[in-house]
C-alpha positions in Angstrom: -84.4 -6.5 7.6 -81.7 -8.0 9.7 -79.1 -6.0 11.6 -75.7 -7.5 11.1 -72.9 -6.3 13.3 -69.3 -6.9 12.4 -66.5 -6.4 14.8 -62.9 -6.2 13.7 -59.8 -5.5 15.6 -57.2 -3.6 13.6 -53.6 -3.6 14.8 -51.5 -0.9 13.2 -48.3 -2.2 11.7 -45.4 -0.3 13.0 -42.7 0.2 10.4 -39.4 1.1 12.1 -38.4 3.2 9.1 -41.5 5.4 9.5 -41.1 6.1 13.2 -41.3 9.7 14.3 -37.8 11.1 14.7 -36.6 14.4 16.1 -35.9 16.9 13.3 -32.2 17.4 12.6 -30.7 20.5 14.4 -28.7 23.2 12.7 -26.3 25.8 14.1 -27.0 29.4 13.3 -23.6 31.1 13.0 -22.9 34.8 12.8 -19.7 35.8 10.9 -17.7 38.8 12.0 -17.1 41.7 9.6 -15.6 45.2 10.0 -18.8 47.1 9.1 -21.7 45.7 11.2 -21.9 47.6 14.5 -21.8 45.9 17.9 -25.1 47.6 18.8 -26.8 46.1 15.7 -25.5 42.5 16.4 -26.7 42.8 20.1 -30.1 44.1 18.9 -30.6 41.2 16.5 -29.5 38.7 19.2 -32.0 40.2 21.6 -35.0 40.7 19.2 -34.7 37.6 17.0 -33.1 35.0 19.4 -34.5 36.4 22.7 -31.2 36.8 24.5 -30.8 39.2 27.4 -28.6 42.3 27.0 -25.8 40.6 28.9 -26.0 37.3 27.0 -26.1 39.2 23.7 -23.1 41.2 24.7 -21.1 38.1 25.6 -21.9 36.4 22.3 -21.1 39.6 20.3 -17.6 39.7 22.0 -17.1 36.0 21.0 -18.0 36.8 17.4 -15.6 39.7 17.4 -12.7 37.8 19.0 -13.1 34.4 17.2 -14.4 35.7 13.8 -17.7 33.8 14.2 -19.9 32.2 16.9 -22.8 29.8 17.1 -25.8 31.9 18.3 -28.4 29.2 18.3 -29.0 25.5 17.6 -32.5 24.9 16.1 -34.5 22.7 13.8 -33.7 23.5 10.2 -36.9 25.5 9.3 -36.6 27.7 12.4 -32.9 28.2 11.9 -33.4 29.1 8.3 -36.2 31.6 9.1 -34.2 33.3 11.8 -31.2 33.5 9.5 -33.4 35.1 6.9 -34.8 37.6 9.4 -31.3 38.6 10.5 -30.1 39.0 6.9 -33.1 41.1 5.8 -32.7 43.3 8.9 -28.9 43.7 8.2 -29.4 44.6 4.6 -32.2 47.1 5.4 -29.8 48.8 7.8 -26.9 48.8 5.4 -24.9 46.0 7.1 -23.1 43.1 5.4 -23.6 40.7 8.4 -23.5 37.1 7.2 -25.4 34.2 8.9 -24.4 30.6 8.1 -26.3 27.4 8.9 -24.5 24.2 9.6 -25.9 20.8 10.4 -25.3 19.8 14.0 -23.0 16.7 14.2 
């Protein structure tokens, strides 16, 4: 029996349309309402978005004054998951807090 060795060099073809791209980012926006408490908004900002007490308080004031505020800019899947978490927490606590996602321009 003979041993035959074959060597081949394979160069991957790089298709520019298939290059790895950063995922699109989405803004997570809290919408102000007259029922959801300041304490609840601060708590969700701290527990879900990991803001400090001071940062969460500043964002909450902005939401109240402006009617809404961007609380985070994240890849879609993460933004969606956090939005769902906030909404479920709000409904479980009897609050109508709304969270909206918008594509980052």
